[in-house]
GUVO-135058 format. One record per residue (C-alpha): z, x, y; residue in three letters. Coordinates in Angstrom, 3 decimals. Example, Ala and Ser with C-alpha at 12.3 -4.5 7.8 and 13.67 -1.06 7.14 Angstrom:
<sites>
SITE         zz         xx         yy    aa
SITE      7.800     12.300     -4.500   ala
SITE      7.140     13.670     -1.060   ser
</sites>
This chain:
<sites>
SITE         zz         xx         yy    aa
SITE     10.190     -4.500     21.007   met
SITE      9.114     -1.130     19.602   ser
SITE      5.569     -1.276     18.318   leu
SITE      6.094      1.800     16.153   asn
SITE      8.581     -0.094     13.986   leu
SITE      6.188     -2.835     12.952   thr
SITE      4.479     -1.010     10.068   arg
SITE      7.129     -1.824      7.457   lys
SITE      7.431     -5.420      8.621   ser
SITE      3.649     -5.852      8.526   ile
SITE      3.388     -4.445      5.011   leu
SITE      6.445     -6.343      3.784   lys
SITE      5.161     -9.671      5.100   lys
SITE      1.636     -8.968      3.833   ala
SITE      2.987     -8.180      0.351   val
SITE      5.148    -11.306      0.456   gln
SITE      2.213    -13.462      1.557   phe
SITE     -0.154    -11.762     -0.884   gly
SITE      2.251    -12.144     -3.822   ser
SITE      2.663    -15.860     -3.254   ile
SITE     -1.076    -16.174     -2.649   thr
SITE     -1.692    -14.321     -5.924   phe
SITE      0.451    -16.918     -7.682   leu
SITE     -1.611    -19.583     -5.951   ser
SITE     -4.828    -17.936     -7.140   arg
SITE     -3.537    -17.842    -10.719   val
SITE     -2.973    -21.582    -10.505   phe
SITE     -6.373    -21.756     -8.812   gly
SITE     -7.990    -20.148    -11.860   ile
SITE     -6.276    -22.705    -14.103   ile
SITE     -7.503    -25.457    -11.762   arg
SITE    -11.099    -24.183    -11.750   glu
SITE    -11.063    -23.754    -15.533   thr
SITE     -9.901    -27.334    -15.989   leu
SITE    -12.500    -28.512    -13.474   leu
SITE    -15.236    -26.758    -15.433   ala
SITE    -13.948    -28.157    -18.732   arg
SITE    -13.621    -31.709    -17.344   val
SITE    -16.815    -31.817    -15.260   leu
SITE    -19.159    -29.574    -17.217   gly
SITE    -22.303    -28.442    -15.363   val
SITE    -24.633    -31.137    -14.051   gly
SITE    -25.082    -33.978    -11.574   ala
SITE    -21.477    -35.240    -11.758   val
SITE    -19.982    -31.769    -11.320   ser
SITE    -22.284    -31.064     -8.355   asp
SITE    -21.281    -34.365     -6.723   ala
SITE    -17.536    -33.856     -7.231   phe
SITE    -17.540    -30.223     -6.069   leu
SITE    -19.605    -30.924     -2.959   ile
SITE    -17.311    -33.837     -2.033   ala
SITE    -14.334    -31.512     -2.450   leu
SITE    -16.033    -28.665     -0.600   lys
SITE    -16.663    -30.644      2.605   ile
SITE    -12.994    -31.140      3.670   pro
SITE    -12.111    -27.692      2.305   asn
SITE    -14.855    -26.136      4.391   phe
SITE    -13.565    -27.903      7.502   leu
SITE    -10.020    -26.882      6.581   arg
SITE    -10.872    -23.183      6.512   arg
SITE    -12.960    -23.337      9.656   ile
SITE    -11.328    -26.058     11.706   phe
SITE     -7.699    -25.800     10.599   ala
SITE     -6.686    -22.538      8.936   glu
SITE     -9.261    -20.420     10.744   gly
SITE    -10.302    -21.489     14.205   ala
SITE     -7.235    -23.537     15.048   leu
SITE     -4.798    -20.841     13.923   ser
SITE     -6.741    -18.098     15.684   ala
SITE     -6.745    -20.063     18.945   ala
SITE     -3.193    -21.419     18.747   phe
SITE     -1.099    -18.543     17.354   val
SITE     -1.665    -15.888     20.102   pro
SITE     -0.891    -18.389     22.894   val
SITE      2.145    -19.792     21.081   phe
SITE      3.464    -16.299     20.233   val
SITE      3.212    -15.316     23.900   lys
SITE      5.334    -18.312     24.912   lys
SITE      7.856    -17.599     22.167   met
SITE      8.194    -13.999     23.361   arg
SITE      9.240    -15.249     26.780   thr
SITE     12.005    -17.262     25.053   lys
SITE     10.681    -20.435     26.678   asp
SITE     11.270    -22.550     23.568   phe
SITE     11.170    -25.854     25.444   lys
SITE      7.749    -25.066     26.879   phe
SITE      6.543    -23.798     23.481   ala
SITE      7.694    -27.036     21.822   ser
SITE      5.924    -29.121     24.453   ser
SITE      2.783    -27.040     23.990   leu
SITE      2.922    -27.575     20.226   leu
SITE      3.300    -31.330     20.732   thr
SITE      0.370    -31.481     23.166   ser
SITE     -1.789    -29.462     20.804   thr
SITE     -0.770    -31.633     17.861   phe
SITE     -1.592    -34.883     19.679   ile
SITE     -4.958    -33.603     20.904   phe
SITE     -6.234    -32.071     17.675   phe
SITE     -4.809    -34.589     15.243   glu
SITE     -6.148    -37.438     17.356   gly
SITE     -9.593    -35.879     17.109   phe
SITE     -9.244    -35.265     13.359   val
SITE     -8.120    -38.853     12.791   phe
SITE    -11.293    -40.129     14.486   leu
SITE    -13.396    -37.707     12.463   leu
SITE    -11.801    -38.938      9.230   val
SITE    -12.568    -42.550     10.171   leu
SITE    -16.215    -41.753     10.887   leu
SITE    -16.703    -39.885      7.608   val
SITE    -14.984    -42.594      5.541   val
SITE    -17.167    -45.277      7.173   ile
SITE    -20.443    -43.300      7.137   phe
SITE    -20.203    -40.805      4.233   pro
SITE    -23.910    -40.868      3.385   arg
SITE    -24.799    -39.184      6.695   tyr
SITE    -22.500    -36.275      5.870   val
SITE    -24.515    -35.510      2.746   phe
SITE    -27.737    -35.382      4.751   tyr
SITE    -26.261    -32.161      6.150   phe
SITE    -24.036    -30.941      3.299   ala
SITE    -26.400    -31.644      0.373   ala
SITE    -29.817    -32.727      1.688   pro
SITE    -31.410    -32.166     -1.709   gly
SITE    -29.141    -34.565     -3.606   phe
SITE    -30.792    -37.318     -5.618   thr
SITE    -29.650    -40.941     -5.431   glu
SITE    -27.836    -40.432     -8.737   glu
SITE    -25.838    -37.536     -7.315   gln
SITE    -25.114    -39.467     -4.107   leu
SITE    -23.879    -42.467     -6.116   ser
SITE    -21.168    -40.192     -7.539   tyr
SITE    -20.500    -38.112     -4.405   ala
SITE    -20.014    -40.866     -1.784   ile
SITE    -16.975    -42.549     -3.422   pro
SITE    -15.441    -39.113     -4.109   phe
SITE    -15.794    -38.060     -0.461   leu
SITE    -14.273    -41.296      0.873   arg
SITE    -11.093    -40.591     -1.070   ile
SITE    -10.643    -36.846     -0.529   val
SITE    -11.806    -36.422      3.072   phe
SITE     -8.608    -37.815      4.725   pro
SITE     -6.766    -34.762      3.432   met
SITE     -8.343    -32.909      6.374   leu
SITE     -5.716    -34.627      8.537   phe
SITE     -2.942    -33.089      6.419   phe
SITE     -4.687    -29.704      6.429   tyr
SITE     -5.044    -29.510     10.210   ser
SITE     -1.481    -30.747     10.806   ser
SITE     -0.223    -28.156      8.348   thr
SITE     -2.185    -25.421     10.151   ala
SITE     -0.357    -26.111     13.428   leu
SITE      3.029    -26.175     11.738   leu
SITE      2.109    -22.980      9.893   ser
SITE      1.173    -21.345     13.210   gly
SITE      4.612    -22.151     14.595   ala
SITE      6.286    -20.698     11.491   leu
SITE      4.051    -17.632     11.660   asn
SITE      5.192    -17.000     15.252   ser
SITE      8.686    -16.247     13.893   ile
SITE      7.214    -14.240     10.982   asn
SITE      8.038    -16.892      8.370   his
SITE      5.239    -16.846      5.784   val
SITE      6.866    -18.125      2.586   ala
SITE      6.153    -21.849      3.061   ile
SITE      2.585    -21.362      4.418   pro
SITE      1.834    -19.163      1.414   ala
SITE      3.583    -21.485     -1.066   ala
SITE      1.731    -24.592      0.126   gly
SITE     -1.482    -23.818     -1.801   pro
SITE      0.573    -23.082     -4.933   val
SITE      2.110    -26.553     -4.851   val
SITE     -1.275    -28.139     -4.111   met
SITE     -2.817    -26.400     -7.112   asn
SITE      0.019    -27.513     -9.383   ile
SITE     -0.424    -31.143     -8.343   val
SITE     -4.177    -31.023     -8.915   leu
SITE     -3.716    -29.291    -12.282   ile
SITE     -1.465    -32.144    -13.412   val
SITE     -4.160    -34.698    -12.546   phe
SITE     -6.898    -32.610    -14.226   leu
SITE     -4.799    -32.348    -17.374   leu
SITE     -4.513    -36.120    -17.214   gly
SITE     -8.302    -36.377    -16.981   ala
SITE     -8.866    -33.987    -19.885   lys
SITE     -6.237    -35.240    -22.336   phe
SITE     -5.343    -38.780    -21.258   trp
SITE     -8.624    -40.117    -19.930   gly
SITE     -7.822    -40.359    -16.211   leu
SITE    -10.959    -41.065    -14.177   ser
SITE    -12.398    -38.642    -11.625   leu
SITE    -11.541    -41.227     -8.972   thr
SITE     -7.864    -40.831     -9.918   thr
SITE     -8.262    -37.042     -9.734   val
SITE     -9.543    -37.494     -6.160   cys
SITE     -6.349    -39.340     -5.283   tyr
SITE     -4.468    -36.391     -6.777   gly
SITE     -6.277    -34.085     -4.373   val
SITE     -5.179    -36.276     -1.460   leu
SITE     -1.584    -36.338     -2.723   leu
SITE     -1.489    -32.532     -2.935   ser
SITE     -2.380    -32.263      0.767   gly
SITE      0.346    -34.743      1.701   leu
SITE      2.996    -32.806     -0.251   ile
SITE      2.007    -29.523      1.426   ser
SITE      2.254    -31.176      4.856   phe
SITE      5.741    -32.513      4.086   ile
SITE      6.867    -29.031      2.959   met
SITE      5.727    -27.487      6.248   his
SITE      7.333    -30.287      8.245   leu
SITE     10.702    -29.697      6.554   ile
SITE     10.486    -25.932      7.235   ala
SITE      9.445    -26.653     10.825   phe
SITE     12.630    -28.628     11.510   phe
SITE     14.767    -26.244      9.434   tyr
SITE     13.908    -23.374     11.787   tyr
SITE     14.910    -25.500     14.791   asn
SITE     11.415    -26.269     16.027   phe
SITE     11.097    -29.663     17.636   arg
SITE      8.431    -31.971     18.981   phe
SITE      9.082    -32.483     22.674   arg
SITE      7.500    -34.753     25.230   lys
SITE      4.390    -33.051     26.658   pro
SITE      4.765    -31.843     30.233   ile
SITE      2.114    -31.289     32.862   arg
SITE      2.588    -27.506     32.805   glu
SITE      1.358    -27.326     29.193   thr
SITE     -2.113    -28.506     30.166   asn
SITE     -3.143    -25.037     31.306   lys
SITE     -2.041    -23.464     28.004   ser
SITE     -3.713    -26.257     26.028   leu
SITE     -6.926    -25.628     27.942   leu
SITE     -6.590    -21.933     27.091   gln
SITE     -6.307    -22.843     23.405   ile
SITE     -9.357    -25.095     23.647   leu
SITE    -11.486    -22.427     25.329   thr
SITE    -10.653    -20.116     22.414   lys
SITE    -10.971    -22.789     19.762   phe
SITE    -14.452    -24.133     20.507   leu
SITE    -16.324    -20.835     19.987   pro
SITE    -14.039    -20.073     17.044   ser
SITE    -15.429    -23.082     15.189   leu
SITE    -18.430    -20.881     14.445   leu
SITE    -16.896    -17.467     14.698   gly
SITE    -13.955    -17.534     12.341   val
SITE    -15.299    -17.025      8.805   ser
SITE    -18.690    -15.881      7.571   ile
SITE    -17.923    -16.397      3.892   ile
SITE    -17.092    -20.106      4.248   glu
SITE    -20.009    -20.883      6.550   ile
SITE    -22.488    -18.973      4.434   asn
SITE    -21.214    -20.356      1.129   leu
SITE    -21.543    -23.831      2.617   phe
SITE    -25.113    -23.050      3.691   ala
SITE    -25.710    -21.725      0.179   asp
SITE    -24.677    -24.979     -1.450   thr
SITE    -26.626    -27.109      1.041   ala
SITE    -29.828    -25.245      0.255   ile
SITE    -28.949    -25.004     -3.457   ala
SITE    -28.794    -28.821     -3.579   ser
SITE    -32.612    -28.675     -3.809   tyr
SITE    -32.386    -26.706     -7.061   leu
SITE    -31.926    -28.088    -10.553   lys
SITE    -28.676    -30.027    -11.094   ala
SITE    -25.861    -27.669    -12.065   gly
SITE    -26.815    -24.775     -9.782   asn
SITE    -24.413    -25.980     -7.091   val
SITE    -21.583    -25.979     -9.638   ser
SITE    -22.343    -22.457    -10.869   met
SITE    -22.494    -21.114     -7.332   met
SITE    -19.212    -22.858     -6.592   his
SITE    -17.432    -21.263     -9.547   tyr
SITE    -18.813    -17.808     -8.734   ala
SITE    -17.762    -18.241     -5.097   gly
SITE    -14.231    -19.255     -6.115   arg
SITE    -13.703    -15.991     -7.987   phe
SITE    -15.047    -13.969     -5.071   val
SITE    -12.592    -15.812     -2.827   asn
SITE     -9.660    -14.791     -5.031   met
SITE     -9.329    -11.177     -3.766   pro
SITE    -10.239    -12.370     -0.266   ile
SITE     -7.267    -14.744     -0.324   gly
SITE     -4.883    -12.222     -1.864   ile
SITE     -5.742     -9.140      0.193   phe
SITE     -7.625    -10.125      3.336   ala
SITE     -6.315    -13.555      4.344   val
SITE     -2.680    -12.544      3.853   gly
SITE     -3.066     -9.310      5.792   phe
SITE     -5.157    -10.940      8.535   ala
SITE     -2.615    -13.771      8.899   thr
SITE      0.271    -11.331      9.290   ile
SITE     -1.567     -8.864     11.496   ile
SITE     -2.837    -11.387     14.099   leu
SITE      0.456    -11.631     16.059   pro
SITE      0.828     -7.836     15.877   his
SITE     -2.746     -7.282     17.072   phe
SITE     -1.940     -9.627     19.962   ser
SITE      1.084     -7.529     20.909   arg
SITE     -0.837     -4.245     20.681   tyr
SITE     -3.674     -5.711     22.749   ala
SITE     -1.188     -6.679     25.479   ala
SITE      1.096     -3.631     25.514   tyr
SITE     -0.637     -0.705     23.768   ala
SITE     -4.433     -1.208     23.621   pro
SITE     -5.087      2.432     22.714   lys
SITE     -2.833      2.049     19.705   arg
SITE     -4.860     -0.988     18.633   leu
SITE     -7.849      1.255     17.892   lys
SITE     -5.751      3.221     15.434   phe
SITE     -4.561     -0.024     13.802   gln
SITE     -8.155     -1.206     13.343   ile
SITE     -9.165      2.052     11.701   phe
SITE     -6.178      2.080      9.350   glu
SITE     -6.682     -1.611      8.533   ser
SITE    -10.256     -0.795      7.515   thr
SITE     -9.020      1.947      5.207   lys
SITE     -6.374     -0.312      3.679   leu
SITE     -8.845     -3.145      2.998   ile
SITE    -11.266     -0.659      1.411   thr
SITE     -8.472      0.792     -0.748   trp
SITE     -7.370     -2.642     -1.938   leu
SITE    -10.700     -4.374     -2.423   val
SITE    -12.984     -1.763     -4.028   leu
SITE    -11.106     -1.787     -7.363   pro
SITE    -10.915     -5.595     -7.221   ala
SITE    -14.701     -5.672     -6.815   met
SITE    -15.168     -3.300     -9.759   met
SITE    -12.850     -5.389    -11.938   phe
SITE    -14.665     -8.646    -11.110   leu
SITE    -18.010     -7.103    -12.011   ile
SITE    -16.609     -5.625    -15.236   phe
SITE    -15.198     -8.939    -16.505   val
SITE    -17.856    -11.222    -14.964   ser
SITE    -19.359    -12.219    -18.315   lys
SITE    -15.992    -12.969    -19.926   glu
SITE    -14.905    -15.046    -16.925   ile
SITE    -17.576    -17.615    -17.714   phe
SITE    -18.101    -17.254    -21.470   thr
SITE    -14.403    -17.183    -22.419   ile
SITE    -12.377    -18.545    -19.513   leu
SITE    -14.383    -21.105    -17.586   met
SITE    -17.025    -22.840    -19.646   phe
SITE    -16.270    -22.333    -23.326   gly
SITE    -18.552    -24.770    -25.130   lys
SITE    -19.039    -27.298    -22.304   val
SITE    -22.311    -25.681    -21.237   thr
SITE    -24.933    -23.260    -22.532   thr
SITE    -24.693    -19.478    -22.721   leu
SITE    -27.664    -19.374    -20.341   glu
SITE    -25.653    -21.180    -17.634   asn
SITE    -22.681    -18.875    -18.210   ala
SITE    -24.901    -15.809    -17.740   leu
SITE    -26.404    -17.290    -14.555   ile
SITE    -22.895    -17.793    -13.153   ala
SITE    -21.997    -14.238    -14.203   lys
SITE    -24.946    -12.750    -12.291   asn
SITE    -24.144    -14.879     -9.239   leu
SITE    -20.589    -13.505     -9.259   leu
SITE    -21.889     -9.924     -9.463   ile
SITE    -24.224    -10.482     -6.514   ile
SITE    -21.485    -12.047     -4.369   tyr
SITE    -19.034     -9.277     -5.329   ser
SITE    -21.223     -6.464     -4.010   thr
SITE    -20.261     -7.446     -0.450   ala
SITE    -16.597     -8.179     -1.172   leu
SITE    -15.250     -5.339      0.993   val
SITE    -17.294     -6.603      3.928   phe
SITE    -16.141    -10.215      3.487   tyr
SITE    -12.531     -9.008      3.612   cys
SITE    -13.097     -6.726      6.597   leu
SITE    -14.595     -9.642      8.511   asn
SITE    -11.344    -11.584      8.063   lys
SITE     -9.426     -8.780      9.776   val
SITE    -11.962     -7.709     12.406   leu
SITE    -12.424    -11.203     13.829   val
SITE     -8.687    -11.255     14.591   asn
SITE     -9.096     -8.175     16.778   val
SITE    -11.339    -10.151     19.105   phe
SITE     -8.956    -13.095     19.082   tyr
SITE     -6.056    -10.777     19.895   ala
SITE     -8.072     -9.655     22.928   met
SITE     -8.577    -13.348     23.861   asn
SITE    -12.282    -12.969     23.168   asn
SITE    -13.863    -15.732     21.112   thr
SITE    -17.389    -15.497     22.501   val
SITE    -18.304    -12.088     21.083   thr
SITE    -17.468    -12.835     17.424   pro
SITE    -19.314    -16.143     17.779   thr
SITE    -22.451    -14.294     18.884   ile
SITE    -22.104    -11.984     15.895   ala
SITE    -21.682    -14.911     13.532   leu
SITE    -24.636    -16.835     14.945   val
SITE    -26.878    -13.806     14.365   ile
SITE    -25.667    -13.235     10.794   ser
SITE    -25.717    -16.958      9.966   ser
SITE    -29.289    -17.387     11.193   leu
SITE    -30.238    -14.396      9.070   leu
SITE    -28.447    -15.987      6.124   asn
SITE    -30.207    -19.341      6.496   ile
SITE    -33.661    -17.764      6.730   val
SITE    -32.913    -15.428      3.803   ala
SITE    -31.471    -18.395      1.845   asn
SITE    -34.719    -20.320      2.117   ile
SITE    -36.857    -17.300      1.230   val
SITE    -34.488    -16.308     -1.568   gly
SITE    -34.431    -19.837     -3.011   met
SITE    -38.223    -19.978     -3.120   ile
SITE    -38.639    -16.646     -4.934   tyr
SITE    -35.392    -16.099     -6.883   trp
SITE    -33.585    -19.456     -6.937   gly
SITE    -29.787    -19.313     -6.883   ala
SITE    -29.808    -15.505     -7.131   phe
SITE    -31.770    -15.220     -3.895   gly
SITE    -29.302    -17.515     -2.117   ile
SITE    -26.325    -15.437     -3.313   ala
SITE    -28.009    -12.183     -2.248   ala
SITE    -28.656    -13.537      1.256   ser
SITE    -24.937    -14.333      1.630   thr
SITE    -24.004    -10.798      0.591   ala
SITE    -26.485     -9.289      3.062   ile
SITE    -25.296    -11.470      5.943   ser
SITE    -21.681    -10.472      5.216   gly
SITE    -22.618     -6.805      5.560   val
SITE    -24.582     -7.494      8.745   val
SITE    -21.625     -9.317     10.293   leu
SITE    -19.298     -6.362      9.661   thr
SITE    -21.780     -3.997     11.298   ile
SITE    -22.131     -6.316     14.284   leu
SITE    -18.335     -6.568     14.668   tyr
SITE    -17.999     -2.787     14.798   phe
SITE    -20.918     -2.442     17.210   ile
SITE    -19.449     -5.043     19.580   phe
SITE    -15.993     -3.454     19.368   leu
SITE    -17.556     -0.144     20.337   ser
SITE    -19.622     -1.561     23.194   lys
SITE    -17.020     -3.896     24.638   lys
SITE    -13.732     -2.071     24.018   tyr
SITE    -14.876      1.542     23.572   asp
SITE    -13.652      1.461     19.976   phe
SITE    -14.520      4.631     18.062   lys
SITE    -14.765      4.187     14.324   phe
SITE    -14.178      7.853     13.382   tyr
SITE    -17.017      7.870     10.848   his
SITE    -16.316     11.388      9.605   ala
SITE    -12.665     10.599      8.875   arg
SITE    -13.534      7.323      7.157   tyr
SITE    -16.220      8.815      4.922   phe
SITE    -13.903     11.715      4.089   ser
SITE    -11.338      9.114      2.976   phe
SITE    -14.041      7.177      1.112   leu
SITE    -15.256     10.300     -0.721   phe
SITE    -11.716     11.105     -1.883   lys
SITE    -11.146      7.518     -2.883   tyr
SITE    -14.374      7.284     -4.893   ile
SITE    -13.297     10.450     -6.692   leu
SITE     -9.899      8.881     -7.417   gln
SITE    -11.554      5.634     -8.571   leu
SITE    -13.870      7.598    -10.863   thr
SITE    -10.945      9.351    -12.554   val
SITE     -8.853      6.187    -12.914   val
SITE    -11.865      4.133    -14.071   ser
SITE    -12.589      6.773    -16.737   thr
SITE     -9.000      6.424    -17.985   ile
SITE     -9.427      2.632    -17.931   tyr
SITE    -12.622      2.709    -19.986   met
SITE    -11.208      5.250    -22.441   ala
SITE     -8.154      3.067    -23.122   leu
SITE    -10.333     -0.069    -23.295   tyr
SITE    -12.761      1.417    -25.831   lys
SITE     -9.958      3.039    -27.826   leu
SITE     -8.173     -0.283    -28.276   phe
SITE    -11.268     -2.134    -29.486   phe
SITE    -12.235      0.796    -31.709   his
SITE     -8.840      0.638    -33.406   leu
SITE     -9.107     -3.088    -34.134   ile
SITE    -12.835     -3.170    -34.963   thr
SITE    -12.327     -3.898    -38.647   phe
SITE     -9.232     -6.049    -38.356   thr
SITE     -8.881     -9.834    -38.285   ser
SITE     -7.730     -9.607    -34.650   tyr
SITE    -11.012     -8.236    -33.275   tyr
SITE    -12.668    -11.588    -32.570   glu
SITE     -9.536    -12.957    -30.858   phe
SITE     -9.208     -9.998    -28.498   phe
SITE    -12.933     -9.472    -27.886   lys
SITE    -14.325    -12.996    -27.570   asn
SITE    -11.351    -15.260    -26.973   ser
SITE     -8.316    -15.615    -24.709   tyr
SITE     -6.782    -12.492    -26.253   gly
SITE     -9.252    -10.516    -24.116   phe
SITE     -7.139    -11.281    -21.035   trp
SITE     -3.931    -10.239    -22.816   ile
SITE     -5.384     -6.735    -22.985   ile
SITE     -7.510     -6.500    -19.871   ile
SITE     -5.020     -7.718    -17.255   ile
SITE     -2.105     -5.375    -18.122   pro
SITE     -4.608     -2.524    -18.408   leu
SITE     -5.940     -3.310    -14.927   ala
SITE     -2.360     -3.506    -13.596   gly
SITE     -1.584     -0.086    -15.094   phe
SITE     -4.663      1.451    -13.466   cys
SITE     -3.754     -0.160    -10.133   gly
SITE     -0.355      1.512    -10.412   tyr
SITE     -2.104      4.836    -11.137   leu
SITE     -4.224      4.407     -7.994   leu
SITE     -1.112      3.897     -5.881   tyr
SITE      0.874      6.772     -7.401   lys
SITE     -1.960      9.322     -7.189   thr
SITE     -3.006      8.726     -3.559   thr
SITE     -1.236     11.895     -2.348   lys
SITE     -2.664     13.956     -5.222   phe
SITE     -6.184     13.101     -4.057   phe
SITE     -5.283     13.694     -0.397   gly
SITE     -5.589     10.011      0.572   ile
SITE     -3.496      8.944      3.553   lys
SITE     -3.231      5.323      4.645   ile
SITE     -0.879      4.417      7.473   tyr
SITE      0.319      1.140      5.969   tyr
SITE      1.083      2.742      2.581   leu
SITE      2.928      5.802      3.894   ser
SITE      6.709      5.847      3.749   lys
</sites>
C-alpha cells in the first residue's frame, strides 16, 4: 500500500463522516431544544440529564473511545495480513469478554443505582434522587448496546466503512425526538421518554449488526491463538479508560461538582456543553476516527512521515475549528434566548448558559486537538503516556473546579475545564517531543496562524458588514422582530455563515495558507 495515496481517501472519508455527523448534530440540536422545552430548568431537568449523562459518559470513554482505540489498531493489523479467520475469532473473543463485563456492570447499576449518584452527583438532594434513580434504571442498559456497537463499528472502520457508524447517532436522535414530541404534545411521561432512549440504542446496534454481516464479517469460535491479541487489546484498553477524552471526563467532573450548586445549574452546564461538543463531533471525532488506522500504518511503516501528518493535522483542526468557535461565541445569546429556552425559564438563566458556552468555547481548538493527538499515542501502541497526561490535567481540573465553584460558581467550573483542556494539549506535545523526538515546527505553525488570523479578520469583517446591512434595511419593517428575536434569525445567520465558510476555503491560496489535507 502506498502511504502517499492516502490523503484523498482520508479527506473523503472524513468529509463523509463529518457530513453525516453534522446531520446528527442538527437532529441533536432539535433533541436538546425539545429537552429544554419539556424539562425546563430545575430539579427534574438536573435529575433526567444526569441519569442520561452517566451511560453516555461511559459510552464515550468505555465504548467509543477507549475500546475503539485499543481494538482498532490490533484488528487492522490482522486484517492487513488477510487472516480473516483469525480476525473474526479475535472479534468474537473481544466481544464475549467486554460484553460479559458490561452486562455485569449494567446489573450492578440497575440493582444499586443510588451508589452511582454518590459519585456522579454527590450534591443531589433527596428530591432530585427520587427523580434520578428511576430514570437511571431504565436508560443505563443502553450501555450494553453502545459497547457492542463500538466493536462492530471498529470492524467496519477497519475496511474504511464509516457510513453506518456515522448514521447510527442520526437514527438515535430521530427516535428520541419522536418520544420528546410525544412528551411535549401528547403528554407522554419522562419514564416513557427513558424507554425511548433505550430503544434508540437497540436500533443503532441492529443497524451495525446488519452492516457487519453484509460486509462478510462473521463471529467465529474463539481459538487459543487469539488470547495473545486479546491480552494486547486489554493492556491498551485499561490505561485508555482514563486517557481517551479530556472533554468528557472534565465535563463529568464539572457536573458532579456542580450538583452542589442551586438546582438548574447542572442543566445549564449540560446545554452549554452540548453545543461545544457539536463542532468537536463534526470536525475532530470524524477526523480522529478516520485517521487512527492511517496513523497506525504510518507508525509501523513510515514513522518519520507520521511527524508531518501530526503537524498538518494540527493545522487542519485549527483551520476548521477557529471559525466554529467564533460563530458559537457570536450567536451564544440567541442559542439560549431564541432556540433553547424560549419562555420556559428566565432571561437570567439564558444569559448564564450563554456565558458558560462562551467560556467553554475559548478552548474549543484544544479540545479538538486532543481528540487527534491521543490517537498518535495509540497508533504507537502507547497508552501509558496519554494516561499520565490526562491524570495531570484532570487533577488540575478537579482542584480548579472546587476553587472555581467556591468563588465564581458555575463560571469557575467551566473555566477550569477550558484551562485543563489547554494544559492537556501542551502535555501531549511535550510528551511527543520527549518520547518520539517530534518537532512541532513552531515558526511554521505561527506563520500559518498569522496568515489565517488575517484571513479570518477579512472574512469576519465581510460577515459583520452583511449582517448589519441586512438588519439596517429591515429596521423599520414588520419583519424586524421575526428576524432579530425569533426563529427567523437562524434563516439569515446560518446561510451567511455558510457563505463565509466558503470564502475561507476559496481564499486560502490568496492568503498564502497551505494545508496538506486541503491541497489538490
